[in-house]
C-alpha positions as CSV (number, residue, x, y, z in Angstrom):
1,M,-201.1,212.2,-12.8
2,I,-199.7,212.1,-16.2
3,V,-201.1,214.7,-18.7
4,D,-198.9,213.5,-21.8
5,Q,-196.3,211.3,-22.8
6,Y,-194.1,210.5,-25.9
7,Y,-190.9,209.1,-27.2
8,V,-188.2,211.6,-27.9
9,N,-187.4,210.2,-31.3
10,T,-191.1,210.4,-32.3
11,A,-190.9,214.5,-31.6
12,P,-187.3,215.7,-30.8
13,I,-188.1,219.2,-31.5
14,R,-191.0,219.0,-29.0
15,A,-188.8,217.3,-26.4
16,Q,-186.6,220.3,-26.6
17,A,-189.6,222.7,-26.0
18,D,-190.9,220.8,-23.3
19,T,-187.6,220.4,-21.2
20,G,-185.6,223.4,-22.2
21,L,-182.7,221.4,-23.2
22,A,-180.6,222.1,-26.4
23,S,-180.4,219.1,-28.9
24,D,-176.9,218.3,-27.9
25,E,-177.8,218.3,-24.1
26,L,-181.0,216.1,-24.8
27,E,-178.8,213.6,-26.7
28,V,-176.1,213.6,-23.7
29,V,-179.5,212.7,-21.5
30,V,-181.0,209.9,-23.4
31,G,-178.2,208.6,-25.7
32,R,-178.9,207.2,-29.5
33,F,-179.8,203.6,-30.3
34,P,-176.9,201.5,-31.3
35,V,-176.1,201.0,-35.3
36,H,-177.2,197.3,-34.8
37,H,-180.9,198.3,-33.8
38,D,-183.7,198.7,-35.8
39,R,-183.9,202.3,-34.7
40,A,-180.1,203.2,-35.4
41,G,-178.9,206.5,-34.9
42,H,-182.5,207.6,-33.3
43,L,-182.7,209.3,-29.7
44,K,-183.6,207.0,-27.1
45,G,-185.8,208.0,-24.0
46,E,-189.4,209.0,-23.0
47,V,-190.6,212.3,-21.9
48,V,-193.6,212.4,-19.5
49,I,-195.7,215.6,-18.4
50,Y,-197.4,215.5,-15.1
51,S,-200.2,217.7,-14.4
52,D,-198.1,219.9,-11.8
53,D,-196.0,220.8,-14.8
54,K,-193.1,218.5,-13.6
55,V,-191.4,217.1,-16.9
56,V,-189.4,213.9,-16.5
57,I,-187.4,212.1,-19.4
58,R,-187.2,208.4,-18.5
59,H,-185.3,205.3,-20.2
60,H,-187.1,204.0,-22.8
61,F,-186.7,200.5,-21.5
62,T,-186.3,200.4,-17.8
63,K,-188.2,203.7,-17.0
64,K,-185.6,204.8,-15.1
65,V,-185.5,208.5,-14.5
66,L,-182.7,210.2,-16.4
67,W,-183.6,213.8,-16.0
68,T,-186.3,216.0,-14.3
69,N,-187.1,219.9,-14.2
70,D,-187.3,220.0,-10.5
């Protein structure tokens, strides 16, 4: 069951705390929006936290799992 979810660009520091990844590692996993995008330069990706303490980073659009703490 999903307890919480948020986009990385809205809370990058929280994403680092929840995943345990450093800022550069987080950037490698999710990437940044391209220059021509409305959110140019912002980190992409969505963090999902489950009730069993599983943390997942998914692609912001396709919802493909990019990283998990398993």
